[in-house]
N, C-alpha and C positions, 0 to 999 in steps of 0.2 A: 311433121310427118306422123300420122297416126299409126298405132301398133295393133293390128287385128290378127288374132290367132287363126291358124288355118281351119280349125274346126268350128269357128263361129259362123253364123249365118247372117249375112247382110243382104236384105232384099234390094232389088233395083228401085231407085227412087229415094232411098235413104240418103240424108245429107249428114255427113260426118265431118265435123270441123277439125282443125289442126290439133295434134297432140292428144287425140282420144285413144284410150286403151279399151279394146274389147277382148275379154279373156275367153278361154276355151268353152265351147258349147253354148255360148250366149247367142241370143237371137235379137236382131234389130229389124223391124218390119219396114215396109214401104211407107213413104211420105212421113218419115220421122225426121227430126232435126236435133242432132246431138251436139251440144255446145263444146267449145274448146276446152281441153284439159280435163274432160270428163272420163271417168272410169266405169265401165260396165263389167262387173265381175262374173266369174264362172257361173254359167247356168242361168243368168238373169234373162228375162224376156221383156223386150220393149216392143209393144204391138204397134200396128200402123196408126198414123195421125197423132203421134206423141211428140211433143217438144220438151227437151230438157236443157236448161241453161248451162252456162259454162261452169267449170270447177265443181262439178257434182260427182257423186259416187252412188252407184246402184249396186248393192251387194247381192251375193249369190241367191238365186231362186226367188228374188222379188219379181213380181209381174205387174207391169205398168201398162194400162190402156186396154185391157181385155174388156169384153162386152159387159154391160151392167147386169146385175142380178135383179132384173125387173121384167116381169112377164109381159109387159106391154111394149118392150123394146123391139124395134124393127131393124133388121140388118141394113136396110138401104139408107138409114139415117146417117148423115155425115157427122161423126162424133169422135172425140179423142180426149187427150189430157195435155194440159199446158203447165209446166213446172219451171220456176224461175232458177236463178243461178245459185250456186253453193249449196245445193240440196244434198242431204245424206239420207239414203233410203236403205234401211238395213234388211237383213235376211227375211225372206218369206212375206214381206209386205205386199199387199194387193191394193192397187189403185185403179178403179174402174173408170171407163170413159163415160161421157155425159149422154143425155137423151134429149129428145125433142121437147120434153117438159121443161128443160132449162134452155141454155143456148147451144147445147150439143157438147159442151166441154166441162170437164172437171178441172178446176184451176187451183194451183198452189203457188204462193209467192216465193220470194227469195229467202235463202237461209233456213229452209225447213230441215228439221231433224226428226225423222220418222223411224222409230225403233222397231225391232223385230216383231213380226206377226201382226202388226197394225193393219187395219182395213179402212180405206177411204172409198166410200160408195159414189155412185153416179151423181153428177151435178153439184158436188160439194165445192165450196169456195173458201180457201184458206188464205189468210194474209201472210205477211212477212214474219220471219223469226218464230215460226210455230214449232212447238215440241209435242210429239205424241210418244208417250212411253209405251213399253211393250204391251201388245194386245189391246191397245185403244181401238175402239170400233166406232166409226162415223157412218150413220145411215145416210140415205140420199138427201140431197139439198141442204145439208148442214152448212152453216157459215161460222167460221172462226175468225175473230179479229186479230190484228197484229199482236205479237208477243203473248199469245195464248199458250198455256201448257195444259195438256190433258194427261192425267195419271194413268198408270197401267191398269189393265182389266176394266176399263171404264167404257161403257156404251153410251152413245148420244143418239137420241131419237131423231127421226127424219124431220126436216124443216126447222130444227132448233137453231137459234142464233146465239152465239157467245161473243160478247163484246171484247173490245181491245183490252189486253193486259190481264186477262182472267186466269185463274188457276182452278181446274176441276180435279178434285182429289182422286187418288187411285181407288179402285174398287167401288166407285160411285155408279149411279145410273141416272143420267140427266134427261129429262123430258120437257123442260121448259127453258125459256131464254134467261141468260145470265148477264146482268148489268156490267158494263165495262169496269175494269179494275177490281172486281170482286172475286172472292173465293167461295166455291160451292163444294159441298161434300154430302155424302149420305146416299141412301137408297130408299125412296127417290131423293135425288140431290136437291139441296136448298142452299140459298146464300147464307153464309155464316159470318162473314167479315169482309173487310178489304183484303186484297192480295198484297199485304204489306211488303213481303219479301220482293215481289216483282216490281212494285212501284218505287221502292227505295233504290233499286238498281238503276232506274231510269230518270228519276226526278229528284230535284233538290228538296231539302227539308221543308221549305216554305210551301211548295206544291203538295207534298205529302200531307202536311197539316191541313191544307185547303180540302183535299180529297177526304181526309178523315172527318172533318166537320160536315162535309156534304153527305157522306155515308150516314152519319148519325141523324142528320136532318131528314134524309129521304126515308130511312127505315124506322123512324120513330112511330109512335101510334098515329093512326089516321089513315086516310086513303093515300096509297103510294103515288098514284097519278096526280092527285091534288098537290101532294108535297113536291113532286117533280116540277109541276107547272109553276108553283110559287118560287121555287129555287131558281128555275130557269130565268125568271124575270129579274132576279137580283144579282146573279153571279156574273163575274167577268172572266172566270176561268174557262178556257176552251175544253179542258178535260171534264169539268163538272157539267158543262153543256152537253158533252157526249153522253154522260150518265143520264141526264134528264131527258134528252131526246130519245134515247134508247127505251126508257120506261114508257114514254108517251106513244111510241111507235110499235111496241111489242104486239105480236099476234098470238103467241102461244102462252103469254102470261109470265110473270116473274115468280120463281119459287121462293117465297119468304119463309125463313125458318121459324117454326113454332115449337117452343120448348114444351115437351110433354110434362104433364102434371102427374107425378107419381104419388101424390098425397091421397 
């Protein structure tokens, strides 16, 4: 049995699963699908064509599924937002619906943790176990791989791809693609090292050592794509293959750190 406050607005056509809580003055639009055991807190707005998986929490004054901040967007386009299970969407987060330039939907996987005031623009695709710290800002068509963490006050340029298991440091500004399992920081952000904290949480020491050797080989002197092609032909590690293929397929380029010479 769901618990819906009398002041909440639930439009006709909304699908509310069992044990959902909708608090005072919240709004749930038509053609939404709210999974079981989800909590929509006071004043939150869930616009039409939004799906939110079970066991999620949408905190006060978050807005999920409003139209994109895109001057070419047309109201007649069928668009929305799809969010997986176990999502946490904190206060004043904004997640915009997709556009015809994508497939119409902004997509977020399972176990997302989106902190206050973060913004996810139209047509973004986020994997599972994503963390966005406060005021992280994703422009349109950004892709984040599984287990990516974006620090607070960090903007990411449109069409940027961030590979699996990356860390983008706080107060950075990212405008190019980041290779899986790497850490990037700075303004403009560049790759500084492996995301050792992240990969040690997920992989055994042997795999961490394999990734460490791969990182040193890839980012040694010479052409990055040539290094990736060479390593791809010799490695048996699926994770190293992800790094190599990402480098070979990048469209925006890889931001390699170049230490400034102060001499």
